[in-house]
N, C-alpha and C positions, 0 to 999 in steps of 0.2 A: 577497101570497103569504107574505111573512115574518111578517106578523101572524098568519096562519093557522098557520104552523109554531110560532109561540110559543104560541098557544092549544092546539095539540095537545100540546106538551110540558107545559104546565100541567095539562091534563086527565090526561095519562098519569101525572104526578107525584101528582095527587090520587087517582086510581084505583089506583095501584100497579102497573099493568101496561101495557107498551108494546103488547102484542099486542091487548088488548081495546079500546083507544082510538086509539092513534096510527096503526096500519096502516089500519083502516077509514076514519078521517078523512082521511088522506093520499090514499087511493084515491079517495074521493068528491071531494075537492078537485081532484085531477088530472083526473078525468073532467069536472067542471064547467068547469075552465079550458080543456080541449081543446075541449069543445063550444061554449063561448063564442067561442073563437078561430075555429073553423070557421064558426060562424054569422056572425061579423063579416066574415070573408073572403068568404062567399057574398054578403052584401048589398053589400059594397064592389065585388066582382067583377062584379056585374050592370051597373054603370054604365060599365064599361070597354068599349072597342071590340073588344079581343081579350084574350088571356090575360095579356099583360104591360103593357097600357095604351097601347101605341104604335099607330101606324097599321096598317091591314090589310096583310097580306103583299103586297109588290110596289108599294105605294102610297107608300112612304117616299122621302125625298129621295135617299138613297144608292142605293136600288134603281132609281130613275128615271135617275140619272146613269150607273149601270153599264149600264142598258139602252141609253142613248144611245151610250155608248162601244162597246158590242158591235155596235150597228147601224153605227157608223162603221167599225169594223174589218171587218165583212162587206162593206161597200161598197168599202173600200180593197182588200180581197182580190179582189173582182170586177174592179175597175179594173186591178189588177196582173196578173191572169190575162189580161185583154184586151191589155195592153201587151206581155206576154211572147209572146203569140201573134203579134202584129204584128212584134216583133223577130225571132222565129224565122223568120217568112216572109221578112223582108228578108235575114237571114243565108243562108237557103236559096237565095234568088235570087242573092246575091253568090257563093256557092259554085258555082252552076250556070254562071255566066259564065266562071269560070276554067277 
């Protein structure tokens, strides 16, 4: 890129005009650079499993661990609800006796 900029400056100095040489050369150089970058990204991106190269969504170690934690919390909530119902029943029976 720096080499091209130096060549553009040298051509502009020879021709005597920045507008006739430097601007079109810089424009073409920018287009070629961007197209090359996009082409490289396209070919490299085809080998990846998803957009960022990691595992598919939900299949990662962190997602699996969070899923297990959530399942454990749901089970605990169900057990806690059952325990509270039993306790409420016992409290109601104690209050009926008095």
